[in-house]
C-alpha positions as CSV (number, residue, x, y, z in Angstrom):
1,X,-2.4,-4.3,-9.5
2,X,-0.5,-6.1,-6.7
3,X,-1.2,-9.9,-6.6
4,X,-0.8,-12.6,-4.0
5,X,-0.7,-16.4,-4.5
6,X,-2.7,-18.3,-1.9
7,X,-1.9,-22.0,-1.6
8,X,-4.5,-24.0,0.3
9,X,-3.7,-27.4,1.6
10,X,-7.0,-28.7,2.8
11,X,-7.3,-31.4,5.5
12,X,-6.6,-35.0,4.5
13,X,-9.7,-36.5,3.0
14,X,-11.3,-33.2,2.0
15,X,-13.3,-34.2,-1.0
16,X,-14.5,-30.8,-2.4
17,X,-11.5,-28.6,-3.2
18,X,-13.5,-26.7,-5.9
19,X,-15.8,-25.3,-3.2
20,X,-12.8,-23.3,-1.9
21,X,-12.7,-21.3,-5.1
22,X,-14.8,-18.2,-5.3
23,X,-14.5,-16.9,-8.9
24,X,-15.7,-13.4,-7.9
25,X,-12.7,-12.8,-5.6
26,X,-9.8,-14.2,-7.7
27,X,-7.9,-13.6,-10.9
28,X,-7.1,-17.2,-11.6
29,X,-7.1,-20.6,-9.9
30,X,-5.9,-24.2,-10.4
31,X,-5.7,-27.4,-8.4
32,X,-2.5,-29.5,-7.9
33,X,-2.8,-33.2,-6.9
34,X,0.0,-34.9,-5.0
35,X,1.6,-37.9,-6.8
36,X,2.5,-39.6,-3.6
37,X,-0.8,-39.0,-1.8
38,X,-3.9,-39.5,-3.9
39,X,-6.1,-37.6,-1.5
40,X,-3.8,-34.7,-0.9
41,X,-4.5,-31.6,-3.1
42,X,-3.3,-28.1,-3.2
43,X,-5.7,-25.3,-4.3
44,X,-4.0,-22.3,-5.8
45,X,-5.7,-18.9,-5.9
46,X,-4.3,-15.9,-7.6
47,X,-5.9,-12.8,-6.1
48,X,-5.6,-9.1,-5.7
49,X,-3.9,-8.1,-2.5
50,X,-6.9,-6.0,-1.4
51,X,-9.0,-9.2,-1.3
52,X,-6.6,-11.6,0.4
53,X,-7.9,-10.7,3.9
54,X,-11.5,-11.6,2.9
55,X,-10.3,-14.9,1.3
56,X,-8.2,-15.8,4.4
57,X,-11.1,-15.0,6.7
58,X,-13.5,-17.2,4.7
59,X,-11.0,-20.1,4.8
60,X,-10.5,-19.7,8.5
61,X,-14.2,-19.8,9.1
62,X,-14.5,-22.8,6.7
63,X,-11.9,-24.8,8.7
64,X,-12.8,-23.5,12.2
65,X,-11.8,-25.9,14.9
66,X,-9.4,-27.8,12.7
67,X,-5.6,-27.7,12.8
68,X,-4.8,-30.2,10.0
69,X,-4.8,-27.7,7.1
70,X,-2.4,-25.1,5.9
71,X,-2.7,-21.8,4.0
72,X,0.4,-20.2,2.5
73,X,0.4,-16.6,1.2
74,X,3.1,-15.6,-1.3
75,X,3.8,-12.3,-3.0
76,X,3.8,-12.2,-6.8
77,X,6.2,-10.0,-8.7
78,X,4.6,-10.4,-12.2
79,X,2.4,-12.7,-14.2
80,X,1.9,-13.4,-17.9
81,X,-0.3,-12.8,-19.7
82,X,-1.1,-9.5,-18.1
83,X,-4.4,-7.7,-18.7
84,X,-4.4,-3.9,-18.1
85,X,-7.5,-1.8,-17.7
86,X,-6.9,-0.3,-21.2
87,X,-7.2,-3.7,-22.7
88,X,-10.5,-4.4,-21.0
89,X,-13.8,-3.7,-22.7
90,X,-16.0,-0.9,-21.5
91,X,-18.4,-3.4,-20.1
92,X,-15.7,-5.2,-18.2
93,X,-14.5,-1.9,-16.7
94,X,-18.0,-1.1,-15.7
95,X,-18.5,-4.5,-14.0
96,X,-15.2,-4.2,-12.2
97,X,-16.1,-0.7,-11.0
98,X,-19.5,-1.9,-9.8
99,X,-17.9,-4.8,-8.0
100,X,-15.4,-2.6,-6.2
101,X,-18.2,-0.3,-5.1
102,X,-20.3,-3.1,-3.8
103,X,-17.6,-5.1,-2.1
104,X,-17.3,-3.8,1.4
105,X,-14.6,-6.3,2.3
106,X,-12.1,-5.0,-0.2
107,X,-9.3,-3.2,1.7
108,X,-6.7,-0.8,0.3
109,X,-3.9,-2.6,2.1
110,X,-2.2,-6.0,2.6
111,X,-4.1,-8.6,4.7
112,X,-4.0,-8.5,8.4
113,X,-2.2,-11.9,8.5
114,X,0.6,-10.7,6.1
115,X,0.9,-7.4,8.0
116,X,1.3,-9.2,11.3
117,X,4.0,-11.5,10.0
118,X,5.9,-8.6,8.4
119,X,5.9,-6.6,11.6
120,X,6.7,-9.5,13.8
121,X,9.9,-10.0,11.9
122,X,11.2,-6.5,12.8
123,X,10.0,-6.6,16.4
124,X,11.8,-9.7,17.7
125,X,14.5,-8.9,20.3
126,X,18.0,-10.1,19.3
127,X,21.6,-9.4,19.6
128,X,21.7,-8.0,16.1
129,X,19.1,-5.4,17.1
130,X,21.2,-4.4,20.1
131,X,24.3,-4.2,18.0
132,X,22.6,-2.0,15.4
133,X,21.2,0.3,18.2
134,X,24.8,0.6,19.7
135,X,26.4,1.3,16.3
136,X,23.7,3.9,15.4
137,X,24.1,5.7,18.7
138,X,27.9,5.8,18.4
139,X,27.7,7.2,14.9
140,X,24.9,9.7,15.9
141,X,26.9,10.9,18.9
142,X,30.0,11.5,16.7
143,X,27.8,13.5,14.3
144,X,26.2,15.6,17.0
145,X,29.5,16.3,18.7
146,X,31.3,17.3,15.4
147,X,28.2,19.1,14.1
148,X,28.3,16.8,11.1
149,X,24.8,16.3,9.6
150,X,26.1,13.5,7.2
151,X,27.1,11.3,10.2
152,X,23.8,11.9,11.9
153,X,21.9,10.9,8.7
154,X,24.1,7.8,8.4
155,X,23.2,6.8,12.0
156,X,19.5,7.1,11.1
157,X,19.9,4.7,8.2
158,X,21.1,1.8,10.4
159,X,18.9,2.5,13.5
160,X,16.2,-0.3,13.8
161,X,13.8,2.0,15.6
162,X,10.7,1.8,13.3
163,X,9.8,-1.9,13.8
164,X,9.3,-2.0,17.6
165,X,7.2,1.2,17.6
166,X,5.0,0.0,14.8
167,X,4.8,-3.3,16.5
168,X,3.6,-1.6,19.7
169,X,0.9,0.3,17.7
170,X,-0.3,-2.9,16.0
171,X,-0.3,-4.9,19.3
172,X,-2.5,-2.3,21.0
173,X,-4.8,-2.3,17.9
174,X,-5.2,-6.1,17.8
175,X,-5.1,-6.6,21.6
176,X,-2.2,-9.0,21.1
177,X,-0.5,-9.2,24.4
178,X,2.4,-11.4,23.2
179,X,3.3,-8.9,20.5
180,X,2.8,-6.0,23.0
181,X,5.4,-7.6,25.4
182,X,7.9,-8.2,22.6
183,X,7.6,-4.7,21.3
184,X,7.9,-3.1,24.7
185,X,10.9,-5.3,25.5
186,X,12.7,-4.2,22.3
187,X,11.8,-0.5,22.9
188,X,12.9,-0.6,26.5
189,X,16.2,-2.4,26.0
190,X,17.0,-0.4,22.8
191,X,16.4,3.0,24.5
192,X,18.2,1.9,27.7
193,X,21.2,0.8,25.7
194,X,21.2,4.0,23.6
195,X,20.8,6.3,26.5
196,X,23.5,4.4,28.5
197,X,26.0,4.6,25.7
198,X,25.3,8.2,25.1
199,X,25.7,9.1,28.8
200,X,29.1,7.2,28.8
201,X,30.3,9.1,25.8
202,X,29.1,12.4,27.4
203,X,31.3,11.5,30.5
204,X,34.4,10.8,28.4
205,X,34.1,13.4,25.6
206,X,34.0,17.1,25.9
207,X,30.6,18.4,24.6
208,X,30.0,21.8,23.1
209,X,26.2,22.4,23.5
210,X,26.3,25.4,21.2
211,X,26.7,23.4,18.0
212,X,23.6,23.4,16.0
213,X,23.2,19.6,15.8
214,X,22.9,19.5,19.6
215,X,21.2,22.8,20.4
216,X,18.5,22.3,17.9
217,X,17.5,19.1,19.7
218,X,17.0,20.8,23.1
219,X,13.9,22.8,22.3
220,X,10.4,21.4,21.6
221,X,7.8,23.1,19.5
222,X,4.4,22.3,18.1
223,X,6.1,21.6,14.8
224,X,7.8,18.6,16.5
225,X,4.4,17.2,17.4
226,X,3.4,17.5,13.7
227,X,6.7,15.8,12.7
228,X,6.1,12.9,15.1
229,X,2.5,12.4,14.0
230,X,3.6,12.4,10.3
231,X,6.4,9.9,11.0
232,X,4.0,7.6,12.8
233,X,1.4,7.6,10.0
234,X,4.1,7.1,7.3
235,X,5.7,4.3,9.3
236,X,2.4,2.3,9.5
237,X,1.4,3.0,6.0
238,X,4.7,1.7,4.7
239,X,3.8,-1.7,6.2
240,X,0.1,-1.8,5.4
241,X,0.7,-0.9,1.7
242,X,3.4,-3.6,1.5
243,X,6.1,-1.3,0.4
244,X,9.7,-1.0,1.6
245,X,9.9,0.5,5.1
246,X,13.6,1.4,4.7
247,X,13.2,5.0,3.7
248,X,10.3,5.5,6.2
249,X,12.4,3.9,8.9
250,X,15.0,6.7,8.3
251,X,12.2,9.3,8.8
252,X,11.2,7.7,12.2
253,X,14.9,7.6,13.2
254,X,15.2,11.3,12.3
255,X,12.6,11.9,15.0
256,X,13.8,9.6,17.7
257,X,17.5,8.8,17.4
258,X,19.2,12.3,17.5
259,X,17.3,13.7,20.5
260,X,17.7,10.4,22.4
261,X,21.5,10.5,21.9
262,X,21.6,14.2,22.6
263,X,19.8,13.6,25.9
264,X,22.4,11.1,27.0
265,X,25.4,13.2,25.9
266,X,24.1,16.2,27.8
267,X,23.3,14.1,30.9
268,X,26.8,12.7,30.9
269,X,28.3,16.2,30.6
270,X,26.2,17.5,33.5
271,X,24.1,19.9,31.4
272,X,20.9,18.9,33.0
273,X,18.7,21.7,31.8
274,X,19.5,21.1,28.2
275,X,19.2,17.4,28.7
276,X,15.7,18.0,30.0
277,X,14.7,19.7,26.7
278,X,16.2,17.0,24.6
279,X,14.5,14.3,26.7
280,X,11.2,16.1,26.4
281,X,11.6,16.1,22.7
282,X,12.3,12.4,22.6
283,X,9.3,11.6,24.7
284,X,7.2,13.9,22.4
285,X,8.2,11.9,19.4
286,X,7.5,8.5,21.1
287,X,4.0,9.6,22.1
288,X,3.2,11.1,18.7
289,X,4.5,8.1,16.6
290,X,2.6,5.6,18.7
291,X,-0.6,7.6,18.8
292,X,-0.5,8.1,15.0
293,X,0.2,4.4,14.5
294,X,-2.8,3.2,16.5
295,X,-5.1,5.7,14.8
296,X,-3.8,4.7,11.3
297,X,-4.3,1.0,11.9
298,X,-7.9,1.6,13.2
299,X,-8.8,3.9,10.3
300,X,-7.6,1.2,7.9
301,X,-10.0,-1.3,9.4
302,X,-7.4,-3.6,11.0
303,X,-9.0,-5.6,13.8
304,X,-8.7,-9.0,15.5
305,X,-10.4,-12.2,14.2
306,X,-12.9,-13.4,16.8
307,X,-15.5,-11.4,18.6
308,X,-13.8,-11.9,22.0
309,X,-10.5,-10.8,20.5
310,X,-12.2,-7.8,18.9
311,X,-13.6,-6.7,22.3
312,X,-10.1,-7.0,23.9
313,X,-8.5,-5.2,21.0
314,X,-11.0,-2.4,21.1
315,X,-10.6,-2.0,24.9
316,X,-6.8,-2.0,24.7
317,X,-7.0,0.5,21.7
318,X,-9.2,2.8,23.7
319,X,-6.9,2.8,26.7
320,X,-3.9,3.3,24.5
321,X,-5.4,6.3,22.7
322,X,-6.6,7.8,26.0
323,X,-3.1,7.5,27.5
324,X,-1.3,8.8,24.4
325,X,-3.7,11.7,23.9
326,X,-3.5,12.6,27.7
327,X,0.3,12.6,27.5
328,X,0.3,14.6,24.3
329,X,-2.0,17.3,25.9
330,X,0.3,17.4,29.0
331,X,3.3,17.9,26.7
332,X,1.5,20.6,24.7
333,X,0.9,22.5,28.0
334,X,4.5,22.1,29.0
335,X,5.7,23.3,25.6
336,X,3.4,26.3,25.7
337,X,4.7,27.5,29.1
338,X,8.3,26.6,28.8
339,X,9.3,27.0,25.2
340,X,6.9,29.5,23.6
């Protein structure tokens, strides 16, 4: 059972801190009082991660229109004493099961607020992001040219491709235009840098298009659509479940990085027909990953706070799904006539 510590700093003069504690939603609670400020208190709630979104939503409604309070959400590695289900009585287990069945606001993921902050950290455009993109492209290009799978895998490990794509999916789900702009900026500059470096290496280095690491990335099939969709679902689930996205990031990089670099190398070498196939494969993965990401977030019940934001988010999500599905259908038709 994953736990989170919610620290609530109510507005100054708030005289009923106990009213912020709902015993049905928490594992434990306690109140700290400031020694320097008599009226300042900190309400601490220990809650299961699946209920943090409900608790945060209630607090936001409670303090609506005020900006003189603070809520801090912290992950918990372990607590003592621990109480496992085996140690609970049969009656306790029945009550817990009934509570879970009745509680419609329990979600099998981290809270929307925690998810947003986690994704925002890996979306922000920076020089480190560009350096990692450049390094991963150089390593991947060497692996493709030398037909060395180990080098290609090494490039996938350092490629920061997952964050911006998941950020784009979350932004379209929430209708968050600021996150949408940051995600698209990172994706645009990242792919522009990657393609440019690859084209430059294709101009300077002799390319053998018959090596398997390159030739295998110049043909698109329906299996690649399945891979892209799987990568998108896995990437989003890695964030919503609060687990490490490192391994999943490699999976997404498997889909995006090699065909993108192969496209640039082949363009630089003047092999335009093969470059077209590699470019089409890259676009296929981009579409599938983002479509799967939006659908995954929607199916997990991730939505904006207010009614107005919900309307904007639903509208943007519909447009995004319509665009991605239309492009995917178009690509499927192209695959059918050109590669099958």
